[in-house]
N, C-alpha and C positions, 0 to 999 in steps of 0.2 A: 818197841811197842807190843802189848800183849793182845790177846785174843780181840776180834771185832764181833760183833754181833748184827746180823742182817735179819731184818724180818719181813717175809714174804720172797717165796721162791718164784717170781714172774721174771720177765725179761730184764727188768732193771736189777734186780736182786742176784741173780746168776752173773750179768754181766760185771758187777761189782764185784762179787766174791771172786770169780775167775782172776779180774784184773789185780785184787789185791793178794790171790795166791801167788800168781806169778812173781810176785816180789817176796816170796818168801813171809807172807802175813797170815796167823792163822785165824780161819773165819768159822764162827757159827753160824748156819743159816736157818732159820726156823719158819716153817711152811706149815699153815693152818690142816690144809689137804692131804690126801695120801698120797700125792705125785704133784711136781712142778708143773708148772705152763699150764694150768686147767682153762685159761683164759685163750690160749693158742691151740689148744688140742681140741676144742668143742667149735674149729672152723673149717671149711673145707680145703680154699685157696686163699692166697694173701696176693693182694694188691702191691706193687706193679705187675710182678712178672707172674702172677697166676700159680706161683709155687705151691706146692702141697705143706696144707699147714703141719701138719704133723712131722713131716719131713723137716721142717725149720725148728719145730720144737724140740726134735730127737738132737738134732746138732747143736743145739741152745743147752740141751741137757748134758750132751757130753763135756761140756765145758765143767761140769760138777765132779770130774774123773781126775782128782787131785788130791792126794794125801791130807793136804792144808785145809781142805773145805770138810765141815762135818756139816751134813744135813739131817734135818732134825725135822722127821716129817710128823703129821699130825700132832704137831707141837702148836697149840694155841697160846698165844703170848697175854697172859690175863693181866701181869703186872708188870709195867714199865716206870721206872722211879730214878730220881737221881741219890746218889749215894751220901751227898753231900762233899766231897772231895773232888768234883769234876767227872766222876765216872759215874756208870747208870747199872742199874740192876736189871737182869732180864728173867724171870721167873726162877730168882733166888741165884743167879750167876752174875757175877760183877765182870763188866767191861770198860776197856777206858772209851770206847768209842760204839755209839750204836746207829746204823742206818734202818730207817724206815722206808720200806718198798713194797707195802703193802695192797697196792693197787687198785682196783675198780672192780665194780658189778654192774651188771646190766638194768636197767630200769623195767620195772615191773607192768607191763602191759596191762594188766587186771586194772590198774589206775586209772585208765581211760575207757571206763566203761561205753561210753558212746560209741566205741570202735569197734566192740563186741568181742574182744579176746576173754575166751573161756566160755564164751556164749553160744558163739556160732563156730562149728565145726570146720567153716571156710576160712577162719582167721587164724593166723600164724605169726610168730614172732620171725625177726630174723635171724637169731639163732637156729631157729628150727629149721628153716629155709637152708641155713649151711647144713645141718644135718642129713636132709633130703640130698643137697648138690654132693656130699661124701659119699652117700649112697650110691648116686648116680640112678634114683628114681624119685619123681616129683609125680605125686598125686593129690587129686582132691578129698573132698570129705567122703563121696561114693567110691573111693581107690579107683578112679579113673584118670586117665592123663587129663590135665587141664587145657582148656584152648584159650582161655583169657586168665592173666595173671596181673595184678595191680601192686604195686609197691607204694608204700607211703612214708615219706621223710619226716622226721622230727617228732617223734614218738617221745616224751618224756625229755626234750630239749625245745630249748625255744619256747616254753609254754608257762604262761604265768598260773594256769590252774592248778600244775603240778608244782610249780616254786622252782623249776629249774630253767633260768632265766639265759643261761649258757648254751652255746653251741658244742655238740660232743664230737665235733671234728670228722668222724670216720663215717656219718651214715650217710652222706650224699655219696662217697665213692664206694662204698659196700654196697649200697642199693644198685649203681651202675654195674660193677662187677658181677652182682648176683643176677641180674638182668641178662647181661651177657651168657652167663654161665646155665641159664634156664634155656635161651635161645639155642645153645648148642644143644642141647639135649630135647627140646621141642621145637624145631624148626618152624612150624605153621602157626605157633600160639601168637595171641596178640599181647603184649605186652606194654604197660603203662607204666610210668613212673610220676606220681604227684608229688610237686616240692613246692615251697615256699619262694626259694633262690637256693640255687646250686653252688655252693662253696668248694670250688674245685681249684684249690689254692697253690697246689705245688707242682713238680717236676712229673710228667706223664698223667697230672689228673685230667688236665681240659685235653689232653691228646684221647684218653679213653672214652671221656664224653661225648667227643666228635664220633668217633668210633662206634659208640652205641647207635647212634642216631644213621650215621652214613652207610655202616655194614653190619648191621646187625637190626635195624628198622624199629628200634626201641623207641616209643612214642611219650615225651614228656609233656606233663600237662602243669600248667603253673597254678596252683589252687591247692588248698588243704580240703582235707575228706572231714565234712561235720557229722557224720552219721554214717554207720554201718547196720544193716538188718539181715537177717537170716530169709531165705524163701523155703518153699516148699521141696523143693530137690536139692537142698543141702549149700546153693549156690550164697553170694553174698550180694545185697545190693546195698550201693554207696552213692551217697549224695554228696555231690561238691560244686564247685565253680570255678571254670575256665577264667582266670583273671586277666588275661590276655585279650580273650573276646568278649569278656565282660557277660558272660552267658553263664545259668546254671548248667549242672551237669549231673546226669542219673545213669549209671551203668549197672549191669550185673557182671559178676567176676567170677570166677571157679575159685580162685584163689584169693586173699588179701595179705599181704605181706607187711608187718609194721616193724619199721627200722628203728629199733629200740635204741636209747642213746646210752651213755656211760654216767653213773653215778658212783662216788666215793663208797668202797666196800666199808662193811661193817665194822672190819679190823682197822681202817684208815680213821673211819668215825671215831671208834672206841680210844684208840691210841692219840689222836688228835686230840681229843677233850683231855685225856687222863695227862698230858705233855703239856697242855695249855699251848697250844699250836694249831688252834682250828683258824681256818680260813675260810672264804666263800663257800657256802653249799654244802659245808662237811668235810671239804679236802682238808687237807694238811697244807700250814703254811711254812713258805721258805723265808729266810732273812729277809732276801731283796730279790723280785723277781728278775732283774736285770744282770746283775754283777754277782749276787751271791745265792744263789738260786739252789744249791746243794744244803748249806748251812740253814740250821734254826736260830732261833734267838737264844737258844740254851747250849752252852760250851757243850762239845762232845756228842749232839744229836744233829743228824742229818737226814734228810729224805730225797727220794728220787724217785722218777717214774709214774705212773697214772696216780697215785695218792695224792700229787699236787695239784693236777688238772687232766683234762683228757687228752691222751698221747696217741702217737702208732706205735707200732711195735719198734720202727727203726728209731722214733722217739726216744722211748723209753731203755732201748739198748744205750744210745749215746749217753744218756742223764746218768744210767748207772756206771758208767765208764769214768763218766766226768764225777760222780760222788766218790769213786774211788782215789783217784788224782786227789778231790780235795781231802778227803780223809789221810792220805799217806802226807800232805803238806803241812799238817799240823804237828 
């Protein structure tokens, strides 16, 4: 087998490249950004063991230290086409196999105008909260330590207005994780999580939810925030409903944190359309989600990771490894 091209140096792409290189297969790994793993390096701590995100990213990046892996950073793949003989052309180079691992981007919270992101200084996204947690310093719009923080789930997910009807899978546990980290930094703060329902679906998820309530005093409110507005002193007034109590709710908070969901990256959308493998919502589609989830309907073209659907880091790594095994079996 000649060289294989992998497009996207996220967790799935790196794991696939490392698995192939371990079997003496040459890999060209194309990355649009300056360095790999941008969607991990912008986090502070990772569920379930609260490991430092950058340490995990460094361990993954170390897998690229192999003479058979050729990383092409700052390389946007503009052209991916079939050569006509079952092979594929990537930016002018011909390959026997191509694996797409172009991943996701986070939802742009500006699209939810009623929540005030970009309008009121006290409204932040979950990514911005990750940065504050990484720096170990959480402040409100006036530079003071906040005494009340509210997290809102499902921003850009499960939402007919934005057109994203799917669940982004990570937001529920990310809000719980962030709330616990905020509690550690600000022991006396009031912390609320507004949710539609909590999808704590895997090992350690439900345990963390219970821990958040019982040990850290996080308050969970079942209800979506319908509107957010600014106050004269830089705080945020939110209107909601406690659907368990059946009562309207209005509170003022120092920080409102929007848990933004996952969408297909621009690279995913572009290549899925170019290669005619468009799936739901702009994600890339595999041949079969049950038994053939790394192949596509085109010979020699494969997909792995969050370019197919929202995935956890663990899911993406395992899927990259699975794709590599699939490639070698051809």
